[in-house]
C-alpha positions as CSV (number, residue, x, y, z in Angstrom):
1,M,-2.9,9.6,-15.4
2,K,-2.2,6.9,-17.4
3,H,-2.6,3.3,-14.6
4,P,-0.2,0.4,-15.5
5,L,-0.5,-2.9,-16.5
6,I,-1.6,-5.1,-14.0
7,Y,-1.4,-8.7,-14.3
8,T,-3.5,-11.8,-12.7
9,S,-2.5,-15.1,-12.8
10,S,-4.9,-16.5,-14.9
11,E,-2.4,-14.5,-17.7
12,L,0.4,-15.9,-16.3
13,D,2.2,-19.6,-16.6
14,L,3.1,-20.5,-12.9
15,K,3.7,-23.8,-13.4
16,D,6.8,-24.8,-10.9
17,T,6.3,-21.2,-9.4
18,L,6.4,-20.5,-5.7
19,V,4.4,-17.6,-4.9
20,V,5.5,-16.0,-1.7
21,C,3.3,-13.5,0.3
22,P,2.3,-13.1,4.3
23,K,-0.6,-15.5,5.1
24,E,-3.1,-12.7,6.0
25,H,-3.4,-11.6,2.3
26,G,-5.5,-14.5,1.8
27,V,-3.7,-15.3,-2.0
28,Y,-5.1,-18.6,-3.2
29,D,-5.0,-19.6,-6.7
30,E,-5.2,-23.3,-8.3
31,K,-2.0,-23.0,-9.7
32,A,0.4,-21.7,-7.3
33,I,1.4,-22.9,-4.2
34,V,1.8,-20.2,-1.9
35,L,3.9,-19.8,0.8
36,E,4.0,-17.8,4.4
37,V,7.1,-16.2,4.5
38,Y,6.2,-14.0,7.6
39,Q,3.4,-12.9,9.5
40,T,3.4,-8.4,9.8
41,L,2.5,-7.4,13.7
42,M,2.1,-3.8,15.0
43,A,4.2,-2.8,16.8
44,K,3.6,-1.9,20.6
45,D,5.4,1.5,20.9
46,I,4.0,3.6,18.2
47,D,2.0,5.7,19.7
48,Y,4.9,7.5,21.2
49,Y,4.9,9.7,18.1
50,T,2.8,12.4,18.1
51,Y,2.1,15.7,15.7
52,D,0.3,18.9,16.0
53,C,0.9,19.8,12.4
54,D,-0.5,18.9,9.4
55,F,1.3,17.2,6.3
56,D,1.5,17.8,2.6
57,F,1.8,14.2,1.4
58,A,1.8,10.8,2.7
59,L,3.4,7.8,0.9
60,I,1.5,4.6,1.7
61,S,3.5,1.0,0.7
62,S,1.4,-1.4,1.7
63,P,-2.8,-2.0,2.7
64,L,-1.7,-2.6,6.3
65,A,0.1,-0.1,6.6
66,F,-2.2,1.9,6.0
67,K,-4.8,0.1,8.3
68,Y,-2.3,0.9,11.4
69,L,-1.8,4.2,10.4
70,I,-5.3,5.0,10.4
71,D,-6.0,2.9,14.1
72,T,-3.3,4.6,15.9
73,F,-3.6,7.9,14.7
74,K,-7.2,8.3,13.2
75,D,-7.2,11.6,12.2
76,Y,-4.1,11.4,10.4
77,P,-6.0,10.9,6.3
78,G,-7.5,13.8,6.9
79,R,-4.2,16.1,7.8
80,V,-2.4,15.1,4.5
81,K,-3.1,18.6,2.6
82,K,-2.4,17.3,-1.0
83,N,-2.0,14.2,-2.1
84,I,-2.1,10.5,-0.4
85,I,0.7,8.6,-2.9
86,C,-0.4,4.8,-2.7
87,I,2.6,2.6,-4.2
88,G,0.0,0.6,-6.6
89,T,-3.8,-0.5,-7.0
90,T,-3.9,-2.6,-4.4
91,T,-3.5,0.1,-1.3
92,Q,-5.4,2.4,-3.4
93,K,-8.4,0.8,-2.6
94,A,-7.8,0.1,0.4
95,V,-7.4,3.3,1.1
96,E,-10.0,4.8,-0.9
97,K,-12.3,2.0,0.7
98,I,-11.8,4.4,3.8
99,G,-13.6,7.0,2.0
100,Y,-9.8,8.8,0.6
101,S,-8.2,10.0,-2.3
102,C,-5.6,9.0,-3.3
103,I,-2.7,8.9,-7.1
104,I,-0.6,5.8,-7.5
105,P,3.1,6.0,-9.7
106,H,3.2,5.2,-13.5
107,E,5.6,2.0,-11.6
108,F,5.0,0.6,-8.2
109,T,8.1,0.7,-6.7
110,I,8.8,3.0,-3.8
111,P,11.2,5.0,-6.1
112,A,8.6,5.8,-8.3
113,M,6.8,6.9,-5.6
114,F,9.7,9.6,-4.9
115,K,9.4,10.3,-8.3
116,L,6.3,11.5,-8.0
117,L,6.7,13.7,-5.2
118,E,9.8,15.5,-6.3
119,D,7.5,15.8,-9.5
120,L,3.9,16.6,-7.5
121,N,6.6,19.3,-5.7
């Protein structure tokens, strides 16, 4: 699968650019001003959901979403029988760091994730 282009700030002209992201991402770049705009919190009542089945696919939209998922449902990734689909390379690295494989769409968007899911079905 061909991966999309990945841009880093060293390749971009960030003069007078404001980067908006959560502080926990640890983003720092001497060329940019980083503004914390929100803090991600885990829902207190997430454990209300239980399941006794396996899943064909899992769509993971962020490293933090994956972390919360496995913190709450430790065996969840092992219950995915076909593919874990990650939104992009950062999420892919987080999933692979835990020992699972995943695939990513050509474009790092939610609609592209669903298109990939449709193509796999």
